[in-house]
N, C-alpha and C positions, 0 to 999 in steps of 0.2 A: 359702898357697893353700888347704890343707885347711880351715883355720879360716874362710876367706872363703866357701868352698863351703858349709860347714855353716851359716854365718850366713845366706847367701842362701836355703838350703833352709828354715831356720827362719822366715825372713821370708815365704816362700810359704805355709807352714803357718799362720802367724799370720793372714795375709791371708785365707786360705780360712776359718779359724775365725771371723773377724769377720763373714762373710756367712752368713746362715742358709740351711740347706738348705730346699728347698720340696717338699712332698709334697701334690699336689692329687688328691683323691679325688672322683670324679664318679659319682653314681648316675643312673639313666635313668628318666624319667617319675616323679619323686618330688616330690609336692606338700608344701607346708607345710599342716598341722603334723604330718606323719606321722613323728614321733619322740616317744617318751614324755617326753623332757625338755622338749618344747614343750607338754606337757599332754595329749597324745593317749593315751587309755586303751585304744585298740584294738590298739596294737602293743607289742612288747617289744624295746627297743633299748638294752640295758645298755652296750654298747661306745660307741655314739655319745653316750649320756647322760654317760658318764664323760669323753669327749672334751670335751663342752660344759662339764662341771663343771671342767675344767682350762683352759678358755679362755672364749670369748665366743660367744653365739648371737645371730643377727640375726632379728628378727621381721618386718621389712619389707624383705626382700631379693627382688628380682624379676629375671626373665629377660626379654629384649627381645621374645621370641617364644615361643609355646606349642608349639614344634616343636624336635626334636633338633638338626638340622643348623644352622639359623640361630642357635640359642641357643649352640651350642658355638663357632661362628665368633666370636660376640660375646665369649664368655669368653676365647678365645685372642688376639683382636686388639684388644679395647678399642673396637671400632667397632660401630655399629648394624648389624644384618643387611643392611640395604640399602646402607650405606656400605661394608661388607665384600664386598658383591655376592654374598651367600649367602642366597637367598630360597627355595630349593627343596630337597627331600630329596636330590637327586642332584647338587648343585652342587659342583664342585671348588674348593678354596681358591685364589683368584687369586694369581699369583706375586708381585704387588706388595703384598699384604697381609701385614704383618709380625706374627708371633706373639710373645708374651712369652717362651716358652722359647728361641726362637732369639736374641732380644736377650740373654738371660742367657748363652747359649752363646757368641755372637760378641763381646759387649761386656763381659761380666763374668766370663768364664772358667768358667762352669758346665758340668757334664756333664749332658746332658738326654736325656730319653726319654719315650715314650708307650707304654703297654702296655694289654692287656685288649681289651674290645670295640672294634671299629672306632671311631675318633674321628669318623667320619661325614663327614670332609672330603676324601675321596679321589675323589669324583665318581661312585662306583659306585652308591650308593643301595641296596646289597644287604648292608649289615652286614658281619659278620666274613668271610664268603666273598668279598664284593666287595673288601675290603681286601687279603686274601691274593692274589687274582688280580691286583689292581692292582700290588701289590709284585712279584709273580712276573714280570709283564710289563715291569717296569722303569718303571712309571708314576710312582713316587715320585721318579724323577730329575727330573721337572718341578718339584719343590720342593727344589732343591739345598741340602744341609747344614742343613736346618731343625733336625733332631734327631740325636743320636748313636745312639739305639736306637729302633726302631719295630717293635712286635709286636702283632698282633691275636689275639684268642682269647676263650675263655669266662671266666667269673668265676674258676673254679678255676685256669685257666691264668694269669689276671692275677696271682694270688698267686705262682705259680711264677716268672713273668716279673719281678715286683717283686723277688723274692729274688735272682734272677740279676743284675738291674741293680744292686741295692744291694751285693751281695757282690763284683761285678766292677768297681765304680766306681773311677776313679783316686782314690787317697787324698789327693792334694794339691789336689783341686778340690771345691768345694761342688757339690751335685747339685740338679736339678729333675726330679721324676718325676710325670708325669700318668697316673693310673690310672683307666681307664674300666670301669665295671661294667654288666652287662646288667640286673640287678635294679634296681627292681621293674617293669621293662618287661614287657609280655606277650610270649610266651605265659607264663601264670602256672603254673609247674610245681613250686613248692616242695612238699616232702613234707608230709603231713598233720600231722606233729609241729610244724610252724611255724605252723599255721593256727588262728586263734581260732574259738571257737564263734560262728557267725553270729547266733544269738539274743542273744548277750551284747554285741554291738557297740553303741556309742553313735554313731549317725549324725549328721553335721553337720546344722544346721538347714535348709540349702538342698537336702538330698538326700531324695528321696521314700522313705518307709519301706515298701518292698515286699520280699517274699521274694527275688526275683531280685537286687535291689540288695544285700541283705545277703550273698548268696552271692558276688557280685562283690567286695564290700568285704573279705570274709574271705580270698578268694584274693589280693587285692592286699596286705593286711596280712601275709600269709605271706611274700610276696616281700620286703617291707620288713624283716621279722624276719630273713630269710636274708642280706640284704645287710649287716645289722648284724654278723652273725657273720663274713662275709667281710672286712669292714673290719677287724675285730679281728685277723685273721690278718696283714694287712699292717702294722698298727700294732705287732704283736708282733715283726715283723722289725726295726723301729727299736729296740725295747727290747733285743733279742738282740744287735744290732750296736753298741749304745751310742750311737745316733744321735738318740734322742728329744729330749734337752735342746738340741740344736743345730738342730732342724728345725721350721720353720713348717708346720703341717698345716692344710689346708683341706678341709672336707667340704661338698659342695653337691649339689643336684639340677639337672639340665639344663633341666627344664620340668615342668609339672604332669602329673598322672596322667590316664589315660583313663577317667574316671568323671564323673558329672554335673557340668556346668560346669567340666570339667577341660581336658585337652589338646585343642587344636583350637578353643578359644574365648578371648576376651580378658577373660573374667571372671577375678577374681584367682586362683582355684585353678589356672588354666592357666599362671600366670606366677609366683606367689608360691611360693618353694621354701625348704627348710631351708638354712641357711648357718652353719657353725660354724668358728671359727678357734682353734687352740691354738698359742701362741708362747711357750714358757717364758721367764720373766724379763722379758717385754715386755707381754703381754696379761694382765690381771688375771683370775685363775681365778674361775670361777663368775659371770662378768658377763654381762649381756645388754643389748641396745639396740633401740630403736625407730627409730633413724636410718634414713632411706630410702637404700637402696643397690641397685646393680644389677650384672648380670654384666659390663656394659661398664666398670664401675669396678674390676674385678679387675686388669686390666693396669697402670694407673697406680699402684695400691696395692702390688702385688707388686714392681714395679720400684723404687718409692720405698723399700720395706722392705729391698730388697737393694742399694740405692744404685746401681742400674744406670741408664744413660741412657734417656730416652724413645725410642720408635721414631722412625725418620726420617719415617714417614708420620703424618698427623694421626690423633688418637684422639678418641673422643667421651666417654670415661669421666672420672670425677672421683675422685681418690684419697680413700679413707676411712681412711688410715693414722692420722689423729688419733683416730678412733673406737677403733681397735685399741690405741693407745698410752695414751690418757688418757680414753676414754669421751666425748670431745667430739663434738658433732654434726657430721655431714658437711655439706659445702657444697651438696649436692644437695637441691633442694626440689621438683623436677618430674621427670616420667618419661614416656617415649613407648612405646606398645605397638604392635608390628607383627604383621601376618600376611601372609606372602609379601612382596610389595613394597608393601603397603598399610599406611598408618598408620591404625589403627582405634580408638585410644583414647589419651587423655592424662590425666595425673594431676598435681595440684599440691597439696601438703600432704595434707589428708584428703579432697580432692575429686577425683572421677574422672568424666571425660566420655567416654562412648562416642559415636563418630561413626557415622553410618548404615552398616550393613554386614550381610551374611549371616554366620552362624556355625554351627558344628557343635554340636549339643546331644545330651546323653545322657539328658535327661528323657524319660520314657515310653519307655524303651529297648526295642529289638527284640532278642530273644535272639540270641546269636552262634551260628553254625553249628558251630563247633568249641569244645570245652571248653578253658578256660584263656585264651580271648580275650575282650576286652571286647565288650559288646553293640553292635549297630549303632546308628548315630546318625540324627538328623533334621537337616534344614536349617531354621534359623529366621532371622528378621530382627529387627534392633534399629535404632531411630532415634536421634536425639540424646537421650541419657539421662544424667542426672546423679545421682551417688550420694555420700552422706556415708559414707565407709568406716569411720569410727570408730563411728558409730551403727548402720550397716547393712553389715557386712562381707559379707553374702550378696548384696548388690546387688539388693535386691527393690523398694525404694521409690524410684521415679524422681522427683527433685525439680526437673527441668528447668523445668517451668512456673512453679515458685515462685521460681526464682533466675535470671531472664533475664540479668542483668548478669554473673553468674558464668559462665553458659554462653558469653556473648560473649567474656569474658576467656580461657576455655579454648579456644574456637574460634580465637582469635588465636594462642595458644600452638601449637595444632595446625598452623595455617597456616605459622607460622615453621619448625616442624619439617619440614613437608612440602616446603618449598623446599629444605632441606638434603637431604631424601630424594631428590628428583628430580635434584639435582645429582650424587648419588652412584650413580645407577643404572648398571649395566654395559651398555656397548654390545653389541648382538647379536653373538654369535660371538667375543667377547673373553674371555679368561681374566685 
């Protein structure tokens, strides 16, 4: 009997070891290419550069919306923000929308948790304070057994909470830990030691070279530099506990930054984010890819990587596991961009079509009333506008008049996506 019990216990440990742990690190308002490993000379990110050097970095990774809450819902559920019925900053995650950590917990035996800044899906719309009150009031009971551990807090507390989670985890189970950082979201409060000299910055081509803009960029880069250091502290926990070689690590941004053509618009800086994966023994170190991928693709990819079953509800994402394992291109060749419950742009290959809509612009910015906050925005309008993103990544040269057939093709793609969007809208008053 003792031999049988030992054999069974060994079987559990072997089974757990066969499944990679998952550590998902999410920064807030972090645009591509704001890591020095992507060629950005404005920031100093040695930790994330090393992580990319040990794994793969994606150049064309997009979030479905340029806003925190809808984007995080898509990351967790594999559904578009509209299909997940999360289109506002204060929306609670519907009970019937399944997240990948809970699939890992319920179907694959993982120990799962979320720590750090509020993951924004509690319905409060008030960040860390909102999550704390929501949990204290028992509100999380409306999402039964989604995670084993849920803790909100600052970036410093996220490191402490990560340590507690990893040190206290059941040793006979693989783990999945979702760590949320506040940086580089405003208010921009990083100490001056993290801040580059504004005069030395190399501004992107689409950004006006004005003194106020340089000051804003310097503040933003300081926050990126600080989150790099914070990420290093979490990764050091894996090393100290001997978990690094068995852990699939993802680092990503939730959406673009609040700077010109950034968060709040469907220009690419609002949705194109850094995305890095390290998976020892599987992902080729130092690789990179131009494969088109999106936050809705994370769920099917991670579930395939852990050999967990798909969620019971429909998902919109496409697995890019083949990209991770062999560098093969993903099967995704098109992508839809949302703002709120509106489809406002579509992409196919190198072509992107903006549909007519109003958007928030930081061009000709109005100075903010409080230091450390981004400048105020203007409302602008855009009509049907077509861009070749390979030749014109700044989306300056509208080619719609020269490519009428291509515009029609992308309009048809948008119409097909819009039908799915309308079918997935949440009835009023329903969670």
